N, C-alpha and C positions, 0 to 999 in steps of 0.2 A: 164719293168716298165709300158709300155702302156697297157700290158695285165692286170696288177694289177689295173690300173685306170679304165679300161673298166669293170672289174668285180666289182669294187666298185660302179659303176653307175647303175648296173643291178637292184638292189632292189629299187622299187618305194616307198615302205613303210618300212623304217628302223625299225619301231616298230613292224612289223608283224613277226610271227615265221619263215616264209620262208626266209624273208630278213635277219633275224638274222643268220640263218644257212648258207646262201650263202656267206655272207660277213665276217663270223667269222675269217676265215684264213687271210683275207686281213687286217683287223684292227690290227692284231698282228704284221704284217710286217711293215705297214706304221707308221711313227711317228706322233705325234700330231702336230708338226710344219709343216708337209707337207700338212695338210688339210687346205682348204680355209675357211675363216670365213663365216658364214651364215648371210646374210644381209636381214632383213625383209623388205617387200615392202609396207605394209599397216599399220604399227604402228611404234612407236619410237623404237630406238634400245634398247634392254634389257640391264640389268646390265652386267658388265664384267664377273661375275661368271656364268651367264647363256649363254654367247656367246661361251664359250669354248665347242668344239665338244664333248669331253668326258663327260662333265656335261650334255649336251643336250641329249646324248645317254642314260645316266642314267635316265633322266626324262622320256624318251619314253619307256624304259624298264619297269619302275615302273608303267607307265600308262597302259601298256599292261597286267601286272599282277594284276592290280586293287588296288595297294597300293602305298603310297608315302613314301619316305625315311624320317626317323626321322631327319636327318641332314638338310633336306630342310625346314621342319616345324620350326626348331629351328633357322633359319636364321633371323636376325633382319630385320624388314620391315620399309621402309621409310614412309609409311602411318600410321599415328597415329590412334590408335583405340579409340573410344569414351569410356569414363569411367563414371560409374554411382556413384553418391555420394548422401548421405542422408543429406538433409538440415534441417530436423526437424522430430521429432517423436511425433505424437499426443498423444501417451500414456504417455509421460513424463509430460504433462500438461503445456507445454511452450506456452504462449499466443503470438500470432502474434502482431506485432506493431500496425496495424490498430485497433485491438480489444482493446489493452491497451490504445491507444489514445482516443478511444470512451468512455471507462470507466472513464478516467481522465476528459474528458469534462463534462460528466454527473455529476460526483462528484463535480466539480467546480461550475456548475450551481446550484446544490442543496445547497451547502454551501453559495453561494451568496444570495439565497432567504432567508435563515435563518438569515444571517447577516443584511438583510434589515429590518427585524422585531424586532430583539433584538441583543444585544451584546453577544458574546460567549467567553469563555475561550479556551485555546488551547486544553484542554482535551475534552471539549464539541464539538469543531470543529472536532477533530479526531473521536469522536463517530458518528457524522453526516456523515463523509466521509465513514466510515466503514459500514454504513447502506446502501450504494449504491452497487448494484450488480457489482461484478468483481473488486471492488476497494480494493486493498491490502494495506499493511503497507507502501510499497514503494510509492504508489500514495499519501497516506495520508501525508507522510513526505514531498514530493515535494510540495503539495498544501499548507501545513501549513507554510513551509519556504517561499513560494511565497507570501502568505497573510501577514505574519509577515513583510516581506520587504516592502509591500505596506502600512503597518500601519493598516490593517484591524483587526489584532489580536495582542493584547498586554495585557498580564496577569497583569503587574504592574499597568497600567492605569485602567484596568477593576476592579481590586481589590480596588483601591482607590475610584472609582465611586460607587461600591457596599457599601463600608464602610460609605461613606458620606451620601448616600441615606438612609441607615439603621438608621443612627444617627439623621439626620435632618428631614426626612419625617416620619419615623416610631418611633422615640424616643427609639431606642434599645440601650442596653448596650453592653459592649465589648464582653461578652460571646456570646450573640446572633449574633453579627457581625462576630465573629470568626467561628461560626457554619455555617452561611450563606456562607462565603468564602469557607469553606471546602466542602459544598454541591455542589458548582459551579465548583469544580475542580481546585481551585487556589492552587499552591504549598505552602507548609507550610512556607518557608522562605519569599515568597512574601506576604503571608497573615500577617505574623508578622510585616513586614515592613509597610504595610498599617495600621495596628492597632496602630503602634507607631506614625503615623502621626495624629491620632485623639487627640483632646484635652482631657486632663486627668481630666475630670469633670463629672464622672458618677453620682455623687450626685446631681449636678445641673440639669443634663438632666432628672434624675429620678423625681426630684421635679417638673420640668416643665410638665412632662407627668402626674404626679398625679394631678396637678392643672387643667389640661385640662379634667380630668375624674371625678373630685370631684362632679360635679353637678349630675352625674348619680347615686350617692349614697345618695343624699340629701333626707332626710326623713327616712332613715334607722337608726337603732341603731348604736351607735358608734363602738361597737365591730364588727358588721357585715360590716359596711362601711370600717373599717380598714382592715379586711380580704380581702374584695373585691379589694380594691386598691393595697394592697401589692401583691396579686396574679397576678394582671395585670402587675405590674412592674417586678415580677419574671419571667413571661412568656416572657418578652422582654429582658431577659438576665442580669438583675441587681441582684447583690448579695442580699441575704435575709436581711442583716443588712441595706444596702442602701435602699432597698424597704420599709422596715418598717419605717425608719426615714422619708423618703419622704412622705409616706402615712400619718403619724401622723401630719407632718407639714402642709400638704395640708388640712387636716380636721380641724385643729385648725384655719388656715387662713380663712376657710369657716364658722367658728363658730360652727362646729360640734365637740364638745368635750365631755368628760365624764360628765361635769356639765349639759349638755343638755339631760341627760338621762331622760326617762319618769318617772313620779312619780309612786310609787307602789300603787296598789289599796288597799283601807282599808278593814279590815277583817269584817266590819259590826258590830263589838262589840264596844259599847261606854261605857266608864267608867265615871260615874258621882260621884261627891264628896258626901259623906254622910252629911245629914242635922242634 
């Protein structure tokens, strides 16, 4: 037994070919339990599977031949490996949050400037927002909802304001008012509700407008004055029958009627009775 131990200590480098040939017979005789564990001096103790002498010998043999066993590579490691993950792809066109916030701020500033100068419908506000670079439909929806909550945008109130202004300041009829609301982007149901609030007196409003314009046709022949007044009323959205009635009434009140037509010139031929 002493001879066996002495022979086992002869090779200084178990991984060398000489050492392997010298101790090959001894390793077959000695059992794994008879070998003392190797205790490292300058680093922490390795894992249990690496402390086993047979395992250690396999590693040295693999190192001598320049290859590592597949089963060693496949062992789980206690050190987690870093993993790479893709957080965004610029080719997908996904905008980062700072860029989107900047676009939203620009759109909000532009919309506020517009509202300081004139009132806008929701459709007009959306057009203003979409005119800002990088402002998409989602930003437009957010800003419109926000401004509606603040009371800066209100289609119903805006439609009523437009209708009253068209009637009282411009003397327009219902048809012209409806066209104005349509051009400003007011939804049809809201426009109809605003028109229903107007007093149903197109004839009276048409007459008031004709009275204010009758002086401009003073001195013209009756037919020409009638056509001029009726045309002005029609352009303001009054039906043709209402426009003609208001024009005739205004001309008559101003003393411009058919009885005021100019006398026809004489032909120059005088007939004298025979004597």
